Backbone and ligand atoms as CSV (ligand in chain L), in Angstrom:
chain,resi,resn,atom,element,x,y,z
A,1,GLU,N,N,5.837,13.975,-19.107
A,1,GLU,CA,C,6.022,12.928,-18.097
A,1,GLU,C,C,5.930,11.545,-18.727
A,2,ALA,N,N,5.200,11.450,-19.803
A,2,ALA,CA,C,4.881,10.141,-20.349
A,2,ALA,C,C,6.099,9.371,-20.845
A,3,THR,N,N,7.180,10.098,-21.137
A,3,THR,CA,C,8.365,9.386,-21.676
A,3,THR,C,C,9.406,9.090,-20.620
A,4,ALA,N,N,9.195,9.532,-19.387
A,4,ALA,CA,C,10.171,9.313,-18.342
A,4,ALA,C,C,10.345,7.803,-18.094
A,5,VAL,N,N,11.570,7.445,-17.722
A,5,VAL,CA,C,11.816,6.037,-17.487
A,5,VAL,C,C,12.873,5.872,-16.399
A,6,CYS,N,N,12.711,4.844,-15.564
A,6,CYS,CA,C,13.760,4.587,-14.578
A,6,CYS,C,C,13.828,3.108,-14.225
A,7,GLU,N,N,15.022,2.687,-13.843
A,7,GLU,CA,C,15.215,1.335,-13.338
A,7,GLU,C,C,15.075,1.436,-11.821
A,8,PRO,N,N,13.964,0.916,-11.308
A,8,PRO,CA,C,13.588,1.268,-9.925
A,8,PRO,C,C,14.432,0.593,-8.830
A,9,GLU,N,N,15.022,-0.541,-9.137
A,9,GLU,CA,C,15.646,-1.330,-8.045
A,9,GLU,C,C,16.709,-0.522,-7.323
A,10,GLN,N,N,17.654,0.036,-8.072
A,10,GLN,CA,C,18.745,0.807,-7.450
A,10,GLN,C,C,18.236,2.060,-6.763
A,11,VAL,N,N,17.269,2.728,-7.398
A,11,VAL,CA,C,16.724,3.945,-6.854
A,11,VAL,C,C,16.123,3.666,-5.466
A,12,ILE,N,N,15.359,2.583,-5.399
A,12,ILE,CA,C,14.709,2.240,-4.138
A,12,ILE,C,C,15.736,1.851,-3.077
A,13,LEU,N,N,16.703,1.037,-3.470
A,13,LEU,CA,C,17.735,0.610,-2.497
A,13,LEU,C,C,18.492,1.820,-1.955
A,14,GLN,N,N,18.860,2.740,-2.841
A,14,GLN,CA,C,19.625,3.895,-2.400
A,14,GLN,C,C,18.803,4.822,-1.512
A,15,THR,N,N,17.515,4.945,-1.841
A,15,THR,CA,C,16.668,5.824,-1.026
A,15,THR,C,C,16.469,5.208,0.372
A,16,ILE,N,N,16.281,3.912,0.432
A,16,ILE,CA,C,16.134,3.235,1.743
A,16,ILE,C,C,17.409,3.459,2.547
A,17,LYS,N,N,18.547,3.320,1.889
A,17,LYS,CA,C,19.851,3.486,2.553
A,17,LYS,C,C,19.986,4.906,3.152
A,18,LYS,N,N,19.610,5.879,2.335
A,18,LYS,CA,C,19.673,7.274,2.777
A,18,LYS,C,C,18.873,7.497,4.039
A,19,VAL,N,N,17.636,6.987,4.048
A,19,VAL,CA,C,16.773,7.165,5.228
A,19,VAL,C,C,17.334,6.419,6.422
A,20,ASN,N,N,17.895,5.236,6.156
A,20,ASN,CA,C,18.453,4.430,7.243
A,20,ASN,C,C,19.672,5.066,7.882
A,21,VAL,N,N,20.450,5.797,7.060
A,21,VAL,CA,C,21.601,6.519,7.626
A,21,VAL,C,C,21.149,7.603,8.577
A,22,LEU,N,N,20.045,8.264,8.226
A,22,LEU,CA,C,19.488,9.309,9.093
A,22,LEU,C,C,18.810,8.744,10.333
A,23,HIS,N,N,18.312,7.499,10.211
A,23,HIS,CA,C,17.570,6.879,11.304
A,23,HIS,C,C,18.094,5.477,11.525
A,24,PRO,N,N,19.328,5.376,12.090
A,24,PRO,CA,C,19.990,4.072,12.163
A,24,PRO,C,C,19.311,3.074,13.124
A,25,ALA,N,N,18.407,3.565,13.973
A,25,ALA,CA,C,17.757,2.635,14.895
A,25,ALA,C,C,16.726,1.745,14.169
A,26,PHE,N,N,16.387,2.123,12.945
A,26,PHE,CA,C,15.360,1.385,12.207
A,26,PHE,C,C,15.927,0.185,11.479
A,27,ILE,N,N,15.143,-0.870,11.479
A,27,ILE,CA,C,15.465,-2.025,10.643
A,27,ILE,C,C,14.647,-1.876,9.374
A,28,MET,N,N,15.338,-1.758,8.256
A,28,MET,CA,C,14.692,-1.551,6.964
A,28,MET,C,C,14.775,-2.871,6.162
A,29,GLU,N,N,13.647,-3.517,6.046
A,29,GLU,CA,C,13.623,-4.751,5.271
A,29,GLU,C,C,13.199,-4.414,3.852
A,30,ARG,N,N,13.675,-5.182,2.901
A,30,ARG,CA,C,13.170,-4.964,1.545
A,30,ARG,C,C,13.170,-6.259,0.761
A,31,ASP,N,N,12.183,-6.362,-0.092
A,31,ASP,CA,C,12.084,-7.484,-1.000
A,31,ASP,C,C,11.782,-6.900,-2.387
A,32,LEU,N,N,12.835,-6.760,-3.149
A,32,LEU,CA,C,12.693,-6.127,-4.464
A,32,LEU,C,C,13.009,-7.083,-5.602
A,33,ARG,N,N,13.008,-8.373,-5.277
A,33,ARG,CA,C,13.434,-9.374,-6.270
A,33,ARG,C,C,12.659,-9.279,-7.563
A,34,GLU,N,N,11.364,-9.028,-7.432
A,34,GLU,CA,C,10.538,-9.029,-8.655
A,34,GLU,C,C,10.856,-7.856,-9.571
A,35,LEU,N,N,11.603,-6.923,-9.074
A,35,LEU,CA,C,11.897,-5.717,-9.866
A,35,LEU,C,C,13.059,-5.879,-10.831
A,36,SER,N,N,13.779,-6.986,-10.731
A,36,SER,CA,C,14.991,-7.075,-11.565
A,36,SER,C,C,14.604,-7.087,-13.034
A,37,GLY,N,N,15.181,-6.164,-13.778
A,37,GLY,CA,C,14.901,-6.034,-15.208
A,37,GLY,C,C,13.672,-5.206,-15.538
A,38,VAL,N,N,12.948,-4.786,-14.504
A,38,VAL,CA,C,11.706,-4.007,-14.755
A,38,VAL,C,C,12.051,-2.527,-14.849
A,39,ARG,N,N,11.421,-1.878,-15.832
A,39,ARG,CA,C,11.578,-0.413,-15.924
A,39,ARG,C,C,10.227,0.239,-15.719
A,40,LEU,N,N,10.249,1.366,-15.044
A,40,LEU,CA,C,9.010,2.075,-14.748
A,40,LEU,C,C,8.942,3.370,-15.531
A,41,ALA,N,N,7.698,3.785,-15.823
A,41,ALA,CA,C,7.455,5.024,-16.531
A,41,ALA,C,C,7.366,6.192,-15.528
A,42,ILE,N,N,8.472,6.486,-14.902
A,42,ILE,CA,C,8.550,7.605,-13.970
A,42,ILE,C,C,10.001,8.051,-13.891
A,43,SER,N,N,10.217,9.332,-13.572
A,43,SER,CA,C,11.595,9.796,-13.501
A,43,SER,C,C,12.230,9.334,-12.200
A,44,VAL,N,N,13.535,9.190,-12.215
A,44,VAL,CA,C,14.290,8.783,-11.017
A,44,VAL,C,C,14.017,9.777,-9.874
A,45,GLU,N,N,14.024,11.064,-10.189
A,45,GLU,CA,C,13.881,12.083,-9.148
A,45,GLU,C,C,12.501,11.982,-8.475
A,46,HIS,N,N,11.489,11.761,-9.265
A,46,HIS,CA,C,10.140,11.712,-8.700
A,46,HIS,C,C,9.919,10.420,-7.920
A,47,LEU,N,N,10.472,9.315,-8.412
A,47,LEU,CA,C,10.336,8.065,-7.626
A,47,LEU,C,C,11.013,8.238,-6.275
A,48,GLU,N,N,12.200,8.868,-6.310
A,48,GLU,CA,C,12.917,9.075,-5.030
A,48,GLU,C,C,12.122,10.012,-4.101
A,49,GLN,N,N,11.566,11.039,-4.685
A,49,GLN,CA,C,10.796,11.996,-3.869
A,49,GLN,C,C,9.606,11.311,-3.185
A,50,ILE,N,N,8.884,10.476,-3.939
A,50,ILE,CA,C,7.764,9.743,-3.387
A,50,ILE,C,C,8.211,8.842,-2.252
A,51,LEU,N,N,9.287,8.103,-2.490
A,51,LEU,CA,C,9.773,7.176,-1.467
A,51,LEU,C,C,10.248,7.904,-0.211
A,52,LEU,N,N,10.916,9.036,-0.411
A,52,LEU,CA,C,11.391,9.788,0.742
A,52,LEU,C,C,10.233,10.241,1.628
A,53,ILE,N,N,9.173,10.722,1.002
A,53,ILE,CA,C,7.994,11.148,1.743
A,53,ILE,C,C,7.412,9.991,2.545
A,54,LEU,N,N,7.267,8.848,1.892
A,54,LEU,CA,C,6.589,7.711,2.536
A,54,LEU,C,C,7.462,7.082,3.615
A,55,LEU,N,N,8.765,7.000,3.364
A,55,LEU,CA,C,9.676,6.422,4.367
A,55,LEU,C,C,9.820,7.362,5.564
A,56,ASP,N,N,9.830,8.665,5.241
A,56,ASP,CA,C,9.903,9.646,6.331
A,56,ASP,C,C,8.659,9.583,7.229
A,57,ASN,N,N,7.513,9.423,6.621
A,57,ASN,CA,C,6.295,9.241,7.417
A,57,ASN,C,C,6.365,7.954,8.253
A,58,ALA,N,N,6.822,6.875,7.635
A,58,ALA,CA,C,6.922,5.593,8.343
A,58,ALA,C,C,7.793,5.760,9.594
A,59,VAL,N,N,8.894,6.478,9.428
A,59,VAL,CA,C,9.798,6.759,10.559
A,59,VAL,C,C,9.110,7.629,11.614
A,60,LYS,N,N,8.486,8.722,11.126
A,60,LYS,CA,C,7.870,9.692,12.054
A,60,LYS,C,C,6.771,9.095,12.890
A,61,TYR,N,N,6.000,8.181,12.302
A,61,TYR,CA,C,4.839,7.659,12.989
A,61,TYR,C,C,5.036,6.234,13.501
A,62,SER,N,N,6.308,5.855,13.663
A,62,SER,CA,C,6.602,4.613,14.392
A,62,SER,C,C,6.964,5.000,15.812
A,63,ARG,N,N,6.749,4.110,16.695
A,63,ARG,CA,C,7.173,4.347,18.086
A,63,ARG,C,C,8.302,3.358,18.408
A,64,GLU,N,N,8.015,2.360,19.245
A,64,GLU,CA,C,9.085,1.458,19.671
A,64,GLU,C,C,9.349,0.375,18.611
A,65,ARG,N,N,8.366,0.057,17.794
A,65,ARG,CA,C,8.591,-0.995,16.788
A,65,ARG,C,C,9.180,-0.373,15.532
A,66,LYS,N,N,10.503,-0.293,15.515
A,66,LYS,CA,C,11.196,0.429,14.477
A,66,LYS,C,C,11.570,-0.512,13.311
A,67,ARG,N,N,10.530,-0.984,12.657
A,67,ARG,CA,C,10.733,-1.897,11.570
A,67,ARG,C,C,9.929,-1.421,10.342
A,68,ILE,N,N,10.608,-1.232,9.258
A,68,ILE,CA,C,9.935,-0.775,8.044
A,68,ILE,C,C,10.255,-1.757,6.911
A,69,ALA,N,N,9.251,-2.087,6.113
A,69,ALA,CA,C,9.486,-3.002,5.005
A,69,ALA,C,C,9.054,-2.381,3.690
A,70,VAL,N,N,9.855,-2.580,2.667
A,70,VAL,CA,C,9.487,-2.142,1.313
A,70,VAL,C,C,9.438,-3.379,0.445
A,71,GLN,N,N,8.311,-3.587,-0.172
A,71,GLN,CA,C,8.075,-4.799,-0.917
A,71,GLN,C,C,7.578,-4.481,-2.329
A,72,ALA,N,N,8.198,-5.075,-3.311
A,72,ALA,CA,C,7.744,-4.828,-4.704
A,72,ALA,C,C,7.094,-6.059,-5.275
A,73,THR,N,N,5.920,-5.860,-5.845
A,73,THR,CA,C,5.227,-6.943,-6.534
A,73,THR,C,C,4.948,-6.511,-7.953
A,74,VAL,N,N,5.267,-7.382,-8.897
A,74,VAL,CA,C,4.955,-7.045,-10.297
A,74,VAL,C,C,3.617,-7.642,-10.631
A,75,GLN,N,N,2.716,-6.752,-11.077
A,75,GLN,CA,C,1.402,-7.218,-11.532
A,75,GLN,C,C,1.413,-7.161,-13.053
A,76,LYS,N,N,0.232,-7.150,-13.652
A,76,LYS,CA,C,0.175,-7.231,-15.116
A,76,LYS,C,C,0.988,-6.144,-15.818
A,77,GLU,N,N,0.474,-4.923,-15.701
A,77,GLU,CA,C,1.156,-3.820,-16.421
A,77,GLU,C,C,1.655,-2.792,-15.448
A,78,ARG,N,N,1.675,-3.183,-14.175
A,78,ARG,CA,C,2.143,-2.214,-13.199
A,78,ARG,C,C,2.884,-2.931,-12.063
A,79,VAL,N,N,3.550,-2.096,-11.298
A,79,VAL,CA,C,4.280,-2.591,-10.134
A,79,VAL,C,C,3.604,-2.021,-8.898
A,80,CYS,N,N,3.523,-2.833,-7.867
A,80,CYS,CA,C,3.042,-2.314,-6.570
A,80,CYS,C,C,4.236,-2.230,-5.602
A,81,LEU,N,N,4.496,-1.030,-5.101
A,81,LEU,CA,C,5.507,-0.844,-4.072
A,81,LEU,C,C,4.779,-0.621,-2.760
A,82,ALA,N,N,4.998,-1.539,-1.828
A,82,ALA,CA,C,4.326,-1.406,-0.529
A,82,ALA,C,C,5.342,-0.955,0.516
A,83,ILE,N,N,4.996,0.156,1.179
A,83,ILE,CA,C,5.846,0.648,2.277
A,83,ILE,C,C,5.088,0.423,3.581
A,84,LYS,N,N,5.625,-0.507,4.371
A,84,LYS,CA,C,4.901,-0.934,5.572
A,84,LYS,C,C,5.642,-0.530,6.829
A,85,ASP,N,N,4.867,0.010,7.754
A,85,ASP,CA,C,5.469,0.259,9.072
A,85,ASP,C,C,4.628,-0.416,10.141
A,86,ALA,N,N,5.209,-0.535,11.346
A,86,ALA,CA,C,4.520,-1.120,12.488
A,86,ALA,C,C,4.270,-0.030,13.523
A,87,GLY,N,N,3.863,1.104,13.024
A,87,GLY,CA,C,3.757,2.307,13.867
A,87,GLY,C,C,2.366,2.510,14.471
A,88,ILE,N,N,2.043,3.758,14.716
A,88,ILE,CA,C,0.845,4.082,15.471
A,88,ILE,C,C,-0.444,3.963,14.643
A,89,GLY,N,N,-0.323,3.864,13.321
A,89,GLY,CA,C,-1.495,3.704,12.493
A,89,GLY,C,C,-2.301,4.969,12.324
A,90,ILE,N,N,-3.353,4.875,11.536
A,90,ILE,CA,C,-4.217,6.031,11.247
A,90,ILE,C,C,-5.649,5.652,11.619
A,91,PRO,N,N,-6.338,6.444,12.425
A,91,PRO,CA,C,-7.717,6.150,12.762
A,91,PRO,C,C,-8.587,6.048,11.509
A,92,ALA,N,N,-9.512,5.111,11.507
A,92,ALA,CA,C,-10.344,4.875,10.329
A,92,ALA,C,C,-11.068,6.150,9.893
A,93,LYS,N,N,-11.460,6.980,10.832
A,93,LYS,CA,C,-12.210,8.193,10.470
A,93,LYS,C,C,-11.330,9.198,9.748
A,94,ASP,N,N,-10.020,9.118,9.939
A,94,ASP,CA,C,-9.126,10.065,9.288
A,94,ASP,C,C,-8.573,9.551,7.957
A,95,LEU,N,N,-8.586,8.226,7.827
A,95,LEU,CA,C,-7.943,7.582,6.659
A,95,LEU,C,C,-8.343,8.181,5.308
A,96,PRO,N,N,-9.655,8.457,5.087
A,96,PRO,CA,C,-10.019,8.991,3.754
A,96,PRO,C,C,-9.440,10.371,3.469
A,97,PHE,N,N,-8.955,11.056,4.504
A,97,PHE,CA,C,-8.579,12.455,4.305
A,97,PHE,C,C,-7.074,12.719,4.365
A,98,VAL,N,N,-6.282,11.719,4.737
A,98,VAL,CA,C,-4.860,11.990,4.970
A,98,VAL,C,C,-4.092,12.392,3.708
A,99,THR,N,N,-4.653,12.109,2.536
A,99,THR,CA,C,-3.976,12.559,1.321
A,99,THR,C,C,-4.450,13.954,0.891
A,100,ASP,N,N,-5.361,14.523,1.642
A,100,ASP,CA,C,-5.766,15.907,1.332
A,100,ASP,C,C,-4.658,16.876,1.755
A,101,ARG,N,N,-4.546,17.947,1.019
A,101,ARG,CA,C,-3.544,18.971,1.393
A,101,ARG,C,C,-3.820,19.508,2.787
A,102,LEU,N,N,-2.772,19.582,3.587
A,102,LEU,CA,C,-2.779,20.208,4.931
A,102,LEU,C,C,-3.542,19.411,5.966
A,103,TYR,N,N,-4.060,18.218,5.607
A,103,TYR,CA,C,-4.784,17.435,6.604
A,103,TYR,C,C,-3.799,16.680,7.504
A,104,ARG,N,N,-3.986,16.825,8.799
A,104,ARG,CA,C,-3.160,16.110,9.762
A,104,ARG,C,C,-4.060,15.471,10.782
A,105,VAL,N,N,-3.662,14.291,11.253
A,105,VAL,CA,C,-4.564,13.543,12.123
A,105,VAL,C,C,-4.749,14.252,13.456
A,106,ASP,N,N,-3.702,14.447,14.176
A,106,ASP,CA,C,-3.785,15.028,15.498
A,106,ASP,C,C,-2.418,15.460,15.901
A,107,LYS,N,N,-2.292,16.734,16.162
A,107,LYS,CA,C,-0.968,17.284,16.482
A,107,LYS,C,C,-0.262,16.535,17.575
A,108,ALA,N,N,-1.042,16.075,18.558
A,108,ALA,CA,C,-0.448,15.428,19.729
A,108,ALA,C,C,0.253,14.128,19.380
A,109,ARG,N,N,-0.108,13.542,18.180
A,109,ARG,CA,C,0.516,12.266,17.802
A,109,ARG,C,C,1.930,12.440,17.340
A,110,ASN,N,N,2.304,13.639,16.971
A,110,ASN,CA,C,3.584,13.850,16.341
A,110,ASN,C,C,4.679,14.042,17.377
A,111,ARG,N,N,5.855,13.564,17.002
A,111,ARG,CA,C,7.017,13.742,17.874
A,111,ARG,C,C,7.231,15.237,18.151
A,112,LYS,N,N,7.492,15.552,19.396
A,112,LYS,CA,C,7.662,16.952,19.741
A,112,LYS,C,C,8.978,17.517,19.230
A,113,SER,N,N,9.952,16.636,19.031
A,113,SER,CA,C,11.304,17.124,18.733
A,113,SER,C,C,11.420,17.765,17.339
A,114,GLY,N,N,11.634,19.019,17.345
A,114,GLY,CA,C,12.022,19.870,16.232
A,114,GLY,C,C,11.513,19.540,14.849
A,115,SER,N,N,12.419,19.199,13.977
A,115,SER,CA,C,12.108,19.192,12.539
A,115,SER,C,C,11.175,18.067,12.118
A,116,ALA,N,N,10.919,17.105,13.010
A,116,ALA,CA,C,10.045,16.006,12.629
A,116,ALA,C,C,8.608,16.477,12.465
A,117,GLU,N,N,8.275,17.607,12.987
A,117,GLU,CA,C,6.919,18.136,12.882
A,117,GLU,C,C,6.572,18.407,11.418
A,118,GLY,N,N,5.430,17.919,10.984
A,118,GLY,CA,C,5.089,18.025,9.559
A,118,GLY,C,C,4.031,19.083,9.292
A,119,ASN,N,N,3.697,19.213,8.033
A,119,ASN,CA,C,2.738,20.231,7.621
A,119,ASN,C,C,1.470,19.657,7.037
A,120,GLY,N,N,1.420,18.343,6.910
A,120,GLY,CA,C,0.278,17.744,6.248
A,120,GLY,C,C,0.306,17.863,4.745
A,121,LEU,N,N,1.513,17.980,4.201
A,121,LEU,CA,C,1.656,18.115,2.759
A,121,LEU,C,C,2.188,16.866,2.093
A,122,GLY,N,N,2.994,16.103,2.840
A,122,GLY,CA,C,3.732,14.985,2.249
A,122,GLY,C,C,2.892,14.020,1.427
A,123,LEU,N,N,1.844,13.493,2.029
A,123,LEU,CA,C,1.032,12.482,1.349
A,123,LEU,C,C,0.336,13.047,0.129
A,124,SER,N,N,-0.114,14.295,0.238
A,124,SER,CA,C,-0.831,14.868,-0.914
A,124,SER,C,C,0.141,15.072,-2.079
A,125,ILE,N,N,1.384,15.452,-1.775
A,125,ILE,CA,C,2.378,15.579,-2.842
A,125,ILE,C,C,2.693,14.224,-3.459
A,126,ALA,N,N,2.885,13.230,-2.586
A,126,ALA,CA,C,3.203,11.868,-3.095
A,126,ALA,C,C,2.084,11.378,-4.015
A,127,LYS,N,N,0.840,11.567,-3.570
A,127,LYS,CA,C,-0.310,11.086,-4.354
A,127,LYS,C,C,-0.377,11.804,-5.701
A,128,ARG,N,N,-0.215,13.114,-5.659
A,128,ARG,CA,C,-0.265,13.892,-6.888
A,128,ARG,C,C,0.822,13.456,-7.885
A,129,LEU,N,N,2.021,13.247,-7.366
A,129,LEU,CA,C,3.127,12.809,-8.222
A,129,LEU,C,C,2.829,11.458,-8.865
A,130,VAL,N,N,2.372,10.510,-8.039
A,130,VAL,CA,C,2.070,9.184,-8.562
A,130,VAL,C,C,1.008,9.261,-9.643
A,131,GLU,N,N,0.003,10.080,-9.409
A,131,GLU,CA,C,-1.102,10.161,-10.383
A,131,GLU,C,C,-0.652,10.837,-11.682
A,132,ARG,N,N,0.352,11.700,-11.555
A,132,ARG,CA,C,0.882,12.357,-12.750
A,132,ARG,C,C,1.455,11.328,-13.719
A,133,TYR,N,N,1.888,10.230,-13.193
A,133,TYR,CA,C,2.449,9.156,-14.035
A,133,TYR,C,C,1.443,8.024,-14.263
A,134,ASN,N,N,0.169,8.353,-14.126
A,134,ASN,CA,C,-0.907,7.380,-14.306
A,134,ASN,C,C,-0.847,6.230,-13.327
A,135,GLY,N,N,-0.294,6.507,-12.165
A,135,GLY,CA,C,-0.277,5.504,-11.098
A,135,GLY,C,C,-1.366,5.780,-10.086
A,136,ALA,N,N,-1.318,5.042,-8.989
A,136,ALA,CA,C,-2.296,5.230,-7.924
A,136,ALA,C,C,-1.635,4.991,-6.568
A,137,LEU,N,N,-2.202,5.635,-5.559
A,137,LEU,CA,C,-1.668,5.473,-4.197
A,137,LEU,C,C,-2.826,5.130,-3.275
A,138,SER,N,N,-2.677,4.052,-2.520
A,138,SER,CA,C,-3.733,3.703,-1.577
A,138,SER,C,C,-3.130,3.369,-0.220
A,139,ILE,N,N,-3.892,3.549,0.837
A,139,ILE,CA,C,-3.362,3.380,2.171
A,139,ILE,C,C,-4.256,2.418,2.961
A,140,GLU,N,N,-3.604,1.480,3.622
A,140,GLU,CA,C,-4.314,0.601,4.570
A,140,GLU,C,C,-3.700,0.846,5.918
A,141,SER,N,N,-4.510,0.905,6.947
A,141,SER,CA,C,-3.937,1.191,8.251
A,141,SER,C,C,-4.821,0.681,9.383
A,142,ILE,N,N,-4.189,0.194,10.423
A,142,ILE,CA,C,-4.897,-0.188,11.634
A,142,ILE,C,C,-4.245,0.522,12.804
A,143,GLU,N,N,-5.063,1.234,13.553
A,143,GLU,CA,C,-4.543,2.010,14.688
A,143,GLU,C,C,-3.789,1.097,15.641
A,144,GLN,N,N,-2.670,1.603,16.104
A,144,GLN,CA,C,-1.785,0.878,17.066
A,144,GLN,C,C,-1.093,-0.336,16.439
A,145,GLU,N,N,-1.341,-0.616,15.178
A,145,GLU,CA,C,-0.676,-1.778,14.554
A,145,GLU,C,C,0.271,-1.346,13.435
A,146,GLY,N,N,-0.195,-0.461,12.585
A,146,GLY,CA,C,0.690,-0.021,11.539
A,146,GLY,C,C,-0.022,0.378,10.265
A,147,THR,N,N,0.775,0.812,9.313
A,147,THR,CA,C,0.265,1.396,8.090
A,147,THR,C,C,1.012,0.811,6.890
A,148,THR,N,N,0.287,0.562,5.816
A,148,THR,CA,C,0.890,0.166,4.562
A,148,THR,C,C,0.438,1.143,3.504
A,149,VAL,N,N,1.379,1.759,2.828
A,149,VAL,CA,C,1.060,2.615,1.690
A,149,VAL,C,C,1.447,1.833,0.419
A,150,ASN,N,N,0.479,1.671,-0.451
A,150,ASN,CA,C,0.719,0.980,-1.735
A,150,ASN,C,C,0.830,1.997,-2.834
A,151,VAL,N,N,1.945,1.944,-3.560
A,151,VAL,CA,C,2.162,2.837,-4.688
A,151,VAL,C,C,2.146,1.966,-5.967
A,152,PHE,N,N,1.199,2.236,-6.834
A,152,PHE,CA,C,1.103,1.504,-8.089
A,152,PHE,C,C,1.661,2.376,-9.213
A,153,LEU,N,N,2.609,1.827,-9.950
A,153,LEU,CA,C,3.192,2.583,-11.044
A,153,LEU,C,C,3.250,1.722,-12.292
A,154,PRO,N,N,2.916,2.336,-13.447
A,154,PRO,CA,C,2.910,1.558,-14.682
A,154,PRO,C,C,4.299,1.137,-15.121
A,155,ILE,N,N,4.392,-0.109,-15.560
A,155,ILE,CA,C,5.645,-0.605,-16.130
A,155,ILE,C,C,5.841,-0.001,-17.498
A,156,ARG,N,N,7.058,0.386,-17.757
A,156,ARG,CA,C,7.399,0.991,-19.041
A,156,ARG,C,C,7.410,-0.104,-20.106
A,157,ALA,N,N,6.531,0.050,-21.079
A,157,ALA,CA,C,6.426,-0.987,-22.108
A,157,ALA,C,C,7.632,-0.937,-23.065
A,158,GLY,N,N,7.811,-1.957,-23.849
A,158,GLY,CA,C,8.882,-1.981,-24.841
A,158,GLY,C,C,10.022,-2.874,-24.387
A,159,VAL,N,N,11.180,-2.747,-25.024
A,159,VAL,CA,C,12.302,-3.605,-24.711
A,159,VAL,C,C,12.742,-3.363,-23.263
A,160,GLN,N,N,12.852,-4.421,-22.507
A,160,GLN,CA,C,13.294,-4.278,-21.097
A,160,GLN,C,C,14.800,-4.224,-20.989
L,1,LIG,P1,P,4.700,16.413,6.090
L,1,LIG,O1,O,4.072,17.472,5.275
L,1,LIG,O2,O,6.007,16.787,6.675
L,1,LIG,O3,O,4.741,15.063,5.399
L,1,LIG,P2,P,2.702,15.213,7.759
L,1,LIG,O4,O,3.391,13.938,8.027
L,1,LIG,O5,O,1.879,15.772,8.852
L,1,LIG,O6,O,3.741,16.303,7.349
L,1,LIG,P3,P,1.369,13.946,5.532
L,1,LIG,O7,O,2.582,13.195,5.087
L,1,LIG,O8,O,0.542,14.534,4.456
L,1,LIG,O9,O,1.754,15.124,6.488
L,1,LIG,O10,O,0.474,13.021,6.407
L,1,LIG,C1,C,-0.844,13.425,6.832
L,1,LIG,C2,C,-1.174,12.797,8.145
L,1,LIG,O11,O,-1.355,11.379,7.978
L,1,LIG,C3,C,-0.078,12.937,9.209
L,1,LIG,O12,O,-0.281,14.075,9.983
L,1,LIG,C4,C,-0.200,11.666,10.033
L,1,LIG,O13,O,-1.091,11.850,11.097
L,1,LIG,C5,C,-0.805,10.664,9.071
L,1,LIG,N1,N,0.179,9.676,8.552
L,1,LIG,C6,C,0.874,9.741,7.411
L,1,LIG,N2,N,1.664,8.673,7.247
L,1,LIG,C7,C,1.473,7.911,8.349
L,1,LIG,C8,C,2.022,6.646,8.795
L,1,LIG,N3,N,2.922,5.967,8.070
L,1,LIG,N4,N,1.587,6.184,9.982
L,1,LIG,C9,C,0.659,6.865,10.728
L,1,LIG,N5,N,0.122,8.020,10.367
L,1,LIG,C10,C,0.531,8.549,9.187
């Protein structure tokens, strides 16, 4: 994994577009300006997989405020990708556990309609993948206001 490399800007834009095609009612904002010329030490496939999980959650756990933002900030040796929604949020008591395998907050919170029902695997997979590339995943959330998932990934050193 250590040698994987990707140019994140296009990957992120395309993944956002994919999700937006499936969920056209959502307004997807993005600010990826800081990413121009930046390369990350992660494979294209895994970056896309992580983003799909997080964007899918943002969609699933939004209600009437269908606005999602993806923001990239370049820090010293890493990039922070923030995926923000204005959805139902996560109760403080559940927050430490949502990245555990199979942990789900409350079945009743989930949309009843068919395939949107989850298994409690998404976040644990996303976290494991990020950590495989020496990154980190953290979540901030306020109930009834929204959730921000921060994905930290190391910048690929060397010639940009
Ligand atoms: P899946 O395995 O399909 O992703 P899931 O959404 O239930 O199913 P996780 O992605 O692991 O599983 O999420 C765990 C729990 O954390 C969810 O059941 C949900 O309650 C909560 N959660 C995750 N993302 C959000 C979010 N953006 N807003 C509010 N709650 C969230």
